[in-house]
C-alpha positions in Angstrom: 28.2 -22.9 62.1 31.3 -24.0 60.4 30.4 -23.2 56.8 28.8 -19.8 56.5 29.1 -19.9 52.7 26.6 -22.7 52.4 24.1 -20.8 54.6 24.7 -17.6 52.6 24.1 -19.4 49.2 21.0 -21.0 50.6 19.7 -17.6 51.8 20.6 -15.9 48.5 18.2 -18.3 46.8 15.5 -17.9 49.5 15.8 -21.7 50.2 14.4 -22.9 53.5 16.5 -25.5 55.3 13.7 -28.0 54.7 13.7 -27.4 50.9 17.5 -27.4 50.8 17.6 -30.7 52.7 14.9 -32.2 50.4 17.0 -31.3 47.4 19.9 -33.2 49.0 17.7 -36.2 49.9 18.2 -35.8 53.7 16.3 -34.2 56.6 16.8 -30.7 57.8 18.2 -32.1 61.1 20.9 -33.9 59.0 21.9 -30.6 57.3 22.1 -28.9 60.7 24.2 -31.7 62.1 26.6 -31.5 59.1 27.1 -27.8 59.7 27.7 -28.2 63.4 30.1 -31.2 63.1 31.8 -30.1 59.8 31.3 -33.6 58.4 29.5 -33.2 55.1 29.6 -36.2 52.8 31.6 -35.5 49.6 28.7 -36.6 47.3 26.4 -34.0 49.0 29.1 -31.3 48.7 29.2 -31.9 45.0 25.4 -31.7 44.7 25.6 -28.4 46.7 28.3 -27.0 44.4 26.3 -27.8 41.3 23.1 -26.4 42.9 24.8 -23.1 43.8 27.1 -23.0 40.7 30.2 -22.7 42.7 33.2 -24.7 43.8 33.3 -27.1 46.8 36.3 -25.0 48.0 34.1 -21.9 48.1 31.4 -23.7 50.1 34.0 -24.9 52.6 35.5 -21.4 52.9 38.8 -22.4 51.3 38.4 -20.1 48.3 37.7 -16.4 48.8 36.0 -15.9 45.4 32.8 -17.5 44.4 33.4 -19.7 41.3 31.1 -19.7 38.3 28.6 -17.2 39.4 
């Protein structure tokens, strides 16, 4: 798993991977593939950042502090 902050934020909100994927308009398999490959579309990263009230940098592990929350 390349982006543990995404998984951590999803877990903090008790979101199943199926629910999370549906909020992004994709399948759970797609989300799993993104996390394995590290290739998440930028538009989906922006949706995640808004969903979790944080920065894209935080989600990708480039920022040690969570932003906005």
